[in-house]
C-alpha positions, 0 to 999 in steps of 0.5 A: 930640091927644097920645095920650102923656097917658094910660096904656093903663090909663086909656084902657082905662077910658075906653073901657069907659065908652064915652067917645069921647075915649079910643075915639078915642086907642085907635083913632088909636094902632092903626088904622093897623097894624090896617088893614094887616092888613085890607088883606092880607085884603081885597085892596082899600081899601074892603073893608079899611076896613069890616073895620077899622070892624067890628073896632073896633066889636067892640074897643069892645064887648069892651074890658071883657073885655080881661084885661091878659094879653098886650099890648093890641095883640095882643088887638086884632090877634085881633079884627081878624083874626077880624073879617076872616075872618068878613067874607070868610066872609059872601061867597057865593063864600067855599068857591070861594076855596080850591083844592087843586090845588097840591102843597106845594113845600118848596123855598122859603126865604121869608126868601131870597125876601123879603130886601132887598125893601121891605115896601111892595112885598111888601104890593103883591104880596100884595094881588095874590094870589087871594083864597084864596091871599092869606088863607092866606099872611096867616094862615100868614106874617104871623099865625103860624098853623100850617096845622092852626089855619088849616084849623080856623079856615077850615073847609078841609083842612090840605092845602088850606091848605099847597097855597094857601100854596105857590101864594101863595109861588110867585106872589109869587116870580115876581112879585118876580123879574119886577120885578127885586127 
């Protein structure tokens, strides 16, 4: 199926009409990238696939709300991120995922830590992080949220967000050094 046969506007209109053909086009265009986002939060394939499916159900239900301001990919990405977080909140252990026991360490340079390392290798190491650290690392380093926004989104303190991010960076740095990267 050639996705380039239709404009983005035609695909959106088709999705608004619940046309499965257009829904499949939209899904195929964005699913791989959005799955990567889900996997970053989930830490395993099964949960990531569930998150992705839930997110695209929401995308198709809400596609009529897309205003055309900003990119469609960014709009979908927000739904995927929020769906992933909502999915994690349903876990009875959610509140115990976040520990505020690591002091923030500003001595790291993320760019230097990850320079020259293949994205696949970084993603593999991120998936090894403890759930709370992984979620916050994704929100801060990948999605670009501030610690204040993360705290509000996850219902935790800003200090917890900072400490979990520091914990994630330290673990990633240690693991990457051990693997010779």
